[in-house]
N, C-alpha and C positions, 0 to 999 in steps of 0.2 A: 185218372181214369175214366173212359168216356163209353158209354152204354146205348146202344139201339132200343127204341121204343118197342114195347110189345105189351099189349093189354092183359095177355095170360101169364106173362112171366116178370118176375122182380128179381130184384138182389138188394141185400144188406151188408154194409161191411161194420163191423163191432157194433151190429144192430141198428146202424143207422141207413136209412132207406137211401140207396143210390138213384137218382133220376136218370132217365135214358137220354142220353145226347148231353148231358152236362158233365163238366170234369169234377171230381171228387178228389179230394185232398188238398194240402197234404197231409198226410196221418201225422199226429205227434207221436214221437218216439221218447222213452225215458231212457236214460243210461241203463244198460244191463240188457236182459231178455224181455222182448214184446211179444205178445201173442195177437196176431190179427185174423179176426174169424169173418171169413166170407160164405154168408148163406144164400143159395142160388134157389129160386123156385121155378121149375120148368113150366110149360105151357100145359102139361099133363097135372100139375098141381103138386109134383114130386119136390120136395125139398131136401137138398143135400148142403152140408156144411163142409167148408175147407179152413183149415187152421194154418196160419203162417207163422213160423216162429223166426221173429228178427231180433237180432241182439246189437245193440248200440253201445260203442265205447263211451269212455268219459271226454269231454271237450276241454283242452287245455288252450288258453288264452295266451299270448305273449306279455312279458312284463314290460312297462313303458321303457323306450328305448333313448338312453341319454348317452350312447357310446361317442357321439360326435358334439363337444359341447362349443366348438367354434359355430356349428350350425344351429345349434339352440340360442347361442348369444344370450346368457343372461347378464344383466348389467343395469347400472343405474342411470336414470335419465331425471332431468328437473331437481338436482339436488340443491337445497336451500340450508340455512342456518339450523332449521328444526324439522326439515321433512324429506323425504326421497321417494321418488317414483321407480319402480323394480319392473323390466319388462322383459319378455324372452318370446322365442318362437315357439309355436305349439310342438310337443312332444308326442311323437307316434304312440299309439296305444294306451294314450291317456285318457283318464275318465274325470280326474281333477288334479290339482295341484295343492302342496302345504309348502306356505312361506314361513319361515322363521328366524325372529332377530334373537341372537343369542342372547341369554339371560331374560328373553320375553318368552310369551305365549305363541302357539302355533297358530296360523291362520289358514282357513280352506277357501280356495280361489276355484271358481268353476265358471265355464263357458266364456273366460277372458283370459289373456295372457299376460296381465300386469297386476302388479300389487302396489298400493298407496300406504307409507307409513308416515306417522308425523308426532309432534311431542319429543321430539329428538333433542338430545345435549349439542350444542353447537360445538365447531371446531373439535370433533370426537370421531373416533373409528367405530365404525358399526357392522358387526358382521351378521350376514344373511345367508340362509340355506334353502334350497328349493328344490323339493321332493315331488315327482309325478307319480301318481295313483291310479290303479284299475281294480277289479274285482279279484285279479289275481296276486296283486300285491303292491309293493313301492320300488321305485327306482332308487339307485343310490343318489346321496344327496350332490347338489352343486352348489360350491358356496363364493361369495365375494365380500369384499370389504368396503364398505362406502364412509368416505370422510367426510363428514357435514362441514360445512362452509363457518368461518367465524367472523367477528366483528374486528374492526379497528381499534387501535388501543383507545383506553382511557384517556382523557385530558391530563397531562401531567400536571403533578403537584408539588410544592416544594420548591419551585423555581426561585431561587434566591442567589444572592454574591457570597463567595467565602473570603473575599477579599479585593478590594478595589483600589490600585492603586496607579500612578502617573504612566507608568509604562505596561501595565497589564491589569487585566479584570479577572477574578475567579468567578466560575459560576457553577452551582449544582442543584440537583433536583432528585426525587424520590424515584425509585425503581417504579416502571409501570408493568403491571401484569401483561404478559405476553407481547410486550415490546421486544422486537428482534434489535433496531437501531433508534437513534436520537438524531435530531438535526437542527443545529442552532443557526439562525438567519440574524444578520445583523444589519439594520437599518434598512429593512425589506429584502433587499437585491442580493446581498453579499452572504454566501454561504461560507461559514466560518469553521464549523464542527458538524462531522457526521460519523458516528461509530457507536458502540454498545454501551462505552462507560457511562455513568451519571455525574461525572465532574469534566469540567474542561476549563483550562487558562487561556484566555485571548491576549496573545503576547503583540498582537498588531495595532495597539490602539495609542492614541497621543493624549498629552495632557489637557486638561480643561476642555473636555469634548463631551458632549451628550451621543449615548450610543444606546439604540433601542435593539433590544435582544427578543426573537422570537423563538419558543423552542416546541416542536412536535414530536412525537413518538410514531414510529412505522412498523408495521408487520406486513405479512403476505396479503392481508387483507384490506390495507388501506392505511391513511394518514390519520393520528388524532385532531383534535381541535387544537389550536395553539393557545400557548399562554406568554405572556407578554412581560418585558422588565425594561424599565429606562434606568440607565447608569450614567453619571457624571464622572469622569475621571477627575482627579485632584490635580493641581499645578504641582510641575517636579520643584523640587526643593531649589531654592532660589541662592545660586554662588556667584559671588562676585569676586572680582580679581582686581589689585590694586593697580596702579599705572605702573608698568617696568621702570624701573631706574637703570640706567644705562652708563657702564662706566667703561674704561680700557678694556677690552675683550671681556667684560661681565655683564650679566643680566640678573636683576634682583625684582622679585615681584612678591606678593603675598595674597592668598586665596581663601574664601570662607571654609570654616568649619561647618558642616551641616549635620543637622541633629539626625541621629541614629546611622550615621555614615561610619562604616566599620574600616574603609579603606580609601585612599585615591590614587589615582593612576595620573601619571603626566607624562606625554610623549613628544620627544622631539626626534624621532627616529631612535636615538636611547632612549630607555625608558626608566622611570624613577616609580618606585612604589611606596606609598606610606601606609603603614599598617599600623591601626592604632593599639596602643598597650593598655594594660588594665589600669595604669596609674593616671591614663590620659595624655600621656606623651606619644610620638610616633615613631615607628622603627623605620628607617628610611634604607633602600636597597637601590642598586643602581644595576643596569645589564645593557649590554651592546651586543645583539646576538650575532651581527656581521663580524665584528672584530674579536668577540668572544672575551671581552672585558666585562667583568662582573665584580662590585664592591659593596660590601655592607658598611653603610654611612652610619650606623650607629641610631641613637635616638636624638630627636629633636622636639623641643616644647613650642607650644603656642605662644603666639604673640597677642594677647587680647584673646578674641575669637578667630584669629586666623593663623594660617600654616606659613611660614616663610620658605621661600624657595631662592638658590642663589646658584648660579652656574658662571664659572670663570675659564679661561682659557681659549676664550672664542676667536675665530678670524672675523674679520670685518665682513659683514653680508647680513640678509635678512635671516630671520630666525621664527619660526611658528610652533608654537608650544599648544596642546591640546590636553585639558583637564576634564576629568570626569570620577565620580564619586561613586562608591557601592553602598547602597543603604539597604539597612536590613530591616523587614518589614514585621509587622504584628504577628503574622503566621510563620516566621521564619525564613520565608522565600527572601530573595534579594531581588532589587531593581537597580538599573545602572542609569545614572543622570545623565542629560543630554551633554555632549561634547561643549566645552567653553573653549573658544579659541583666543589666544594671546598671541598677537604679532608685533614684533618689533624689530628693531635694526641695530646692530652695532657697527657706529661709524669707523672706530679704530679698533682694529684687532690687538689681540696681547702680543707684547715684543719677548715675555719671557715664557718659558716652556708651561703646557698647562699643569695647574695645580693637582693633586690628589684628591682633594676634597675632604673635609672634616665633618662631625656631627653638627657643629655649631654653625648651623647653615646660615642663620641671620647675622653673623659676625660679619663685619665690613671687609676684614683682610684675609678671608678664609671663604671655602665655599665648595660645592659639590662640582664636578666637571667630567665630561663625557672622555675625557682622557686624549683625545684627539683632536679638539678644536672643532671645526666645521666638517670634519671628513666623517667617514662612515656612515652608516646606514643604521636604523633603530632597531630594536628588539619587538618581539611580539609577546604578550603577556595571555593569549589564549583564553580559554574558557568563556566567561562573559563579555571579555574585553576584544578577544581576537575574531578573525572571519576565518572562513574557509572549513576543509575537511579534507581527508585523502586517504592515501596509502601507497607499491612497484612490484618487479618480478625478477627472478634470478635462478640460477643454477649453474650447469657448465657452459664454459664458454662455446661457441662457433667463430668461424672466420667471419669479420666483417670488414664492410667498407666504410670509408669517411662519410659523414654526410653531409650532401653538399651545402656549402655557405650561401647566405643570401647576396643575391647580386642585385644591386640597386638599379642597373642599367636594364635589367630584364623586365619583360612585359609583365603588368600586375595580374595577379590571379583571377581576377574578375570574379564571376560566379562561382568558379571552380574552388576556390578555397584559397590556403595559404600554401604554397608550393614553395619549397627552398629551391628547386630547380626553376622555377617560374617567375620568382620574385614576391614579395609580400606586399600587402595593403595595410595600414592600420587597424587594428580590430575596433577603434572606437568609430571608425567608418561605416563599419557594418549595421545595415539597417535590420531590424528584427521584424521575423515575418509573425505578425500579430492574429491572435484570435481563431487559430486553426484547432487548440487542444484546451477542451473545455476543464480539464483538472488541473491546469496550472494557472487559471485566470487570476487567483488571490496567490499564488505560491511565491515564497521569497526569491526563487530562482527563475522567475518567468523571462525576465528579459535576457539573462544568459542564454536560456534554454531557445528561445525563438532568435537569438542571432544564430546559434548552432545550426538550427533548422536552415537559415538563409543560405549558410555554407554547406549544406548537404551532410554535415556532421553527425546529427542525430536525426531520428525520425520517431514516430509515435508507434506504440504497440497497435493501435488500431486507427481507423482515419481521424478520430475525434479524440482520442486519450492518448496521454503521453506515459501515464504510471510513473510519477517522478521518486516515487519512495521504493519503486522496484529494485531488487538488488541486481547487479552486474557481474557478468563473467569476464574472465580473464581475456575470452575471444572477441567479447563485444568493447571493453575498454580498449582493447589494442586496436579495434576497427577505428573507435572514435579517435583516437590520437593520430593514426595515420590519415585519416579524412582531413583533419582538422590542419595537418601540415602538408597535406595533399602530395604526401611521397609517393614515388612511383620507382619501379625497376624494369630495366627490359626482361631481365631474368633474377629471379630468386631461387636458390637451392631448397629443394623439400628436405628440411632438418629434424622433423620429427614424426614418428610412427604414426600420433594420433591426429595429424594435420594432413590430409590428403587432398588430392585436387576436386573431390567431390563435395568437401566441406565449402559452405558460404564464406568461410573466415580463412581458406587456405592463402590466399593472395596476400592480405593485410598483414598476417602472421608471419610468412616469409620473408616479405618487405622488411618487418620491424626487427626480424633477426638480422637480415643483411645490414642494416644501417646501425645496428647495436644497440637498439632500444629496448628489447625484450629478449629475454632467455628463457630455457625450459626449466621445469621441477627437477629433472632428473633426465639422464643421457636419454636422448631421442623420446622425451615425453614432455609435452608442453601444459596438458591439463587444459584444454579450453573450456570446457563446461564448469570447471570450478568457480566458485565465487571469488572475485577479485579482492584483494584485503587492502587496507590501508596504506600499509609499505609498502605493497607492490606498485600502488597507483602512485606514490610517491618517489619510488625508484625509477620508475618509466618516465615521469615527468622530469625529475632533476637530471637524468641523462639528456634529455631535449634542452632544457634550460643551459646547460653548461656548454653544449655544443653552441648555442647562439651566443650566450655571455660567458665566457670562461670567467670573466670577473667574480663570477657567482661561486666558484670552487672553494673549499674549505679544506683544511688540513684535518686528519683524524682527531687530533688533541683538540681541536676546537669544535667538533661536532660532540663530544662528550660534553663540552660545557655547555652548549647551545639545547641539547636534550637533556641537561640535568634538572630542568624544571619538573619534568615529567616524573612522577614516581614509578612509571611502569616501563621506563627507558630500556631497562635490562630485557625486557621484552620483545624488543626491537631485533631482528636478527641481524648477524653479522653485515652479511651482503647488502641491508638494507640501511645500516645504520648512518653512515655519511650521507647517502642521498637524502633520507628523511630529514637531517639537519639541515641542509642545502635547502630545503623547501619552506623548512620552519624559517630560518634566516631571511628569506625572500619574502616572507609574509604570504607564501601561496597554500600555506596549510597550516593549520593549528591542532592542539589537541581537542577530544570530543568533550574534555572538562578543560579547567584552568591546570588540574595536575596530573592529567592522564590522557597519554596519545591513544591508546586503545590499537596497537599496530595491525593486530589480526582480526580485527572486526571487518565485516565487509561494507562495501561503499555501495550507496543509491544511485540511481540515474541522474538524480538532479546533483548530488555530490559531484558526481564524475565530471557533470556539464560545467560546474562551477570551477571545477579545478583547472579544467581545460581552458575556459575563458580566463581565469587569470594568467595562465603561462601564455595564451596568445596575446593579452595585453601587455604583459613585461617584455616579451620578445620583439613587439610591434611598436613600443611606445615612442621609440625614437625615429621612427619611418615619416 
């Protein structure tokens, strides 16, 4: 309000004089009815009062607005092992904030939009709520969960050996709290183990050698301090062999008995096994996987501390025997001694048919025999003594074409690979592509994988990792075989409903079917994504081997003999039986153990590579 100045006139508002020419107010009003009295004095001294009644309603302020959490952006920053800082953007209509850690007391925050909490437990989830407040009330709470950082695992303890032998070192250690994996390095630079178990057996050692092992524990927050252990492997048991005695078509020699050795194996393609009996004698068996011949030669006694060996019925020529022993270690595990080579020459062959052999091996007029002189190829005894692994594919037949036969006058395959239609080069001449994959640097199949890499048969799962222990599908194994053989076809019919032109494997599968290498699992079904089994791999590669070298074919009755050493031979499917025997006889595959073939187990990328390398070595060795 404004008033003009007049000496004889005045005005009061609620008994408060108002000055002429000066604004008055504002008037304070209370909620509800307000009476404002204006008293006016006129120039003639007359006073008159005016009452103004003003009703003021209640003023309602809005609650703090948390309807848009992304805008508020309640979050954790500066998270450490024991502290955290929470921040948020200002919330409309807020006078203060209340921050509460679940199971803790609330904290009031005014004037800022952050909160710092300390003395927290490391590597733990902590739940916080944020509530905005004003005089009217509180907002609904906003919630976040904060995980504090943790520490690297503690230094491992209990790092010790569980057994040190000439061909292996067993290591063990205590479980480390919150460790996810353990790494064992050997001689500083070589990683020999990385997994979550607290035991490890290093089977890549040699005799009479010092090895320095370093063990660390690892989790998401770092790596522990290392602990160290030095180990020296002992010498392998010494086995000496007497100078062979040569007679007309006969070879005789003796070899040492080794302490704690429970069996001996002697190979010259035929295989002789000497298994120790409780009475100290040795039970001798003979097998020839190629011819199917198998003999039980009874028991033989030691001559002093030596075991006699005698073979007769031999043709003139050079003979090479390899002897190894299986030693039982104190922890119940077994070690296989390095092979001893016995090389000799028979200058005059037998003039009479080969003898059948008797248990009296040391007698001068009797002996063990391979039954066919210098002919045949020896057996494999699998398990700790044999090599390889593997497994094939079968079901309904489709129309096939003959596989092209090797043409020695054709140009070599060169970088392309091994093409039946373009000629072959010896697999021994292939140079490995070294150093591309870090996870095969110390792998038993490294050289084979690197040779197949040169031939574009395999590639990595990434630019730097091969993943040798990953499983292989039917489509992947088929592709590896077709690439290895560089098989091509101008046209191959589409046979399976689950193999179409938009599949990467369509071409290789259809080519493999055309050449009779693979078949389906049912009519019109190939099942490309299923894991390939050992019997399927054996079947595929046996078909290729026989195409190249028909001499490897065997009769069905021979197959039963060859596979009889496996206790689970009845688990091998009928369609894979003969092919599996062919691969066993060719030493291209053995059992997963000495007594079990495990036909329906899946094969790894490394095992697949090893099988294909063995096949290529066999079919190209005479080139």
